[in-house]
C-alpha positions in Angstrom: 4.0 23.0 10.7 2.5 21.3 13.7 0.0 18.6 12.7 -0.9 17.2 16.2 -3.1 14.1 15.8 -4.1 12.8 12.4 -5.9 9.5 11.4 -3.6 7.8 9.0 -2.9 4.2 8.0 0.8 4.5 9.0 0.2 3.3 12.5 -2.3 0.6 11.4 0.2 -0.9 8.9 3.2 -0.4 11.2 1.7 -2.0 14.2 1.4 -5.3 12.4 5.2 -5.3 11.7 6.2 -4.0 15.1 8.3 -6.3 17.3 10.2 -5.8 20.4 13.5 -7.7 21.1 13.2 -10.4 23.8 15.9 -8.8 25.9 14.6 -5.2 25.6 14.4 -2.9 28.6 11.1 -1.7 27.3 9.4 -5.1 27.3 7.2 -4.1 30.3 6.1 -1.0 28.4 4.8 -2.9 25.4 1.1 -2.2 26.2 1.9 1.5 26.4 3.9 1.4 23.2 1.1 -0.3 21.3 -1.4 2.1 22.8 0.6 5.1 21.5 0.9 3.4 18.1 -2.9 3.0 17.9 -3.7 6.5 19.3 -4.2 7.9 15.8 -7.0 5.4 15.2 -9.1 6.6 18.1 -12.2 8.8 18.2 -11.8 12.6 17.9 -8.7 12.7 15.7 -8.5 14.7 12.5 -9.0 12.8 9.2 -6.4 13.3 6.5 -8.9 14.7 4.0 -10.0 17.4 6.5 -6.3 18.1 7.3 -5.5 18.4 3.5 -8.3 20.9 3.0 -7.2 23.0 5.9 -3.6 23.1 4.7 -4.6 24.1 1.2 -7.0 26.8 2.4 -4.2 28.3 4.6 -1.2 27.7 2.3 -2.6 29.0 -1.0 -3.4 32.6 -1.6 -7.0 33.6 -1.9 -8.4 33.5 -5.5 -11.0 35.7 -7.0 -13.5 34.3 -9.3 -12.9 34.8 -13.0 -13.3 38.5 -14.0 -12.7 40.5 -17.1 -9.4 42.3 -17.3 -9.1 46.0 -17.6 -9.9 46.3 -21.4 -12.6 43.5 -21.3 -10.7 41.2 -23.6 -10.0 38.2 -21.4 -11.1 36.4 -18.3 -8.5 36.6 -15.6 -8.3 34.8 -12.3 -6.3 37.0 -9.9 -4.6 35.8 -6.7 -4.1 38.1 -3.7 -2.8 37.7 -0.2 0.1 35.7 1.0 0.2 32.2 2.3 0.5 31.5 6.0 4.1 31.4 7.3 3.2 28.9 10.0 0.4 26.3 10.2 -0.8 24.7 13.4 -3.6 22.3 12.4 -4.9 19.2 14.1 -7.0 17.9 16.9 -4.7 19.0 19.8 -3.0 22.0 18.1 -4.4 24.5 20.6 -3.1 22.4 23.5 0.4 22.3 22.1 0.3 26.1 21.5 -0.6 26.6 25.2 2.2 24.1 26.2 4.7 26.1 24.2 4.3 28.9 26.7 4.8 26.7 29.8 8.1 25.6 31.3 9.6 22.7 29.5 9.9 20.5 32.6 6.2 21.0 33.3 5.3 20.0 29.7 7.5 17.0 29.7 6.0 15.9 33.0 2.4 16.3 31.6 3.3 14.4 28.5 5.0 11.6 30.4 2.0 11.1 32.7 -0.3 11.1 29.6 1.9 8.5 27.9 1.7 6.2 30.9 -2.0 6.0 30.4 -1.9 4.8 26.8 -3.6 1.4 26.4 -4.1 -0.4 23.2 -7.6 -1.0 21.8 -9.3 -4.1 23.0 -8.9 -5.9 19.6 -5.1 -5.6 19.7 -3.3 -8.7 20.9 -0.3 -8.0 23.2 2.3 -10.7 23.0 5.6 -10.0 24.7 8.6 -11.9 23.3 9.9 -14.7 25.5 
């Protein structure tokens, strides 16, 4: 299952506890790291409720409304169809499907360039360790 971008509280709660060691090689990338952490809180991402409804609709077989069984003695709810074998649901799911057909080096280059542009929201304080 590929879930692309979802709005959850994991990043909001994790960003508060995130620290980078003072001697880390990634200290200069701290704004990009925080920007990526907060990406799931930006506009245009899929909400968890919407994601859950989409997963349930695709994963569970289709149900008929209650009907009488063959000899009219009981109400029966029949299921038919099979659940999806693969789900690709989320804001950027189509983009990742397209990228699956491109050469790996090209995709990694695209993602790397995109990651360099991540900036944290204006209300996030960036404090690099001394």
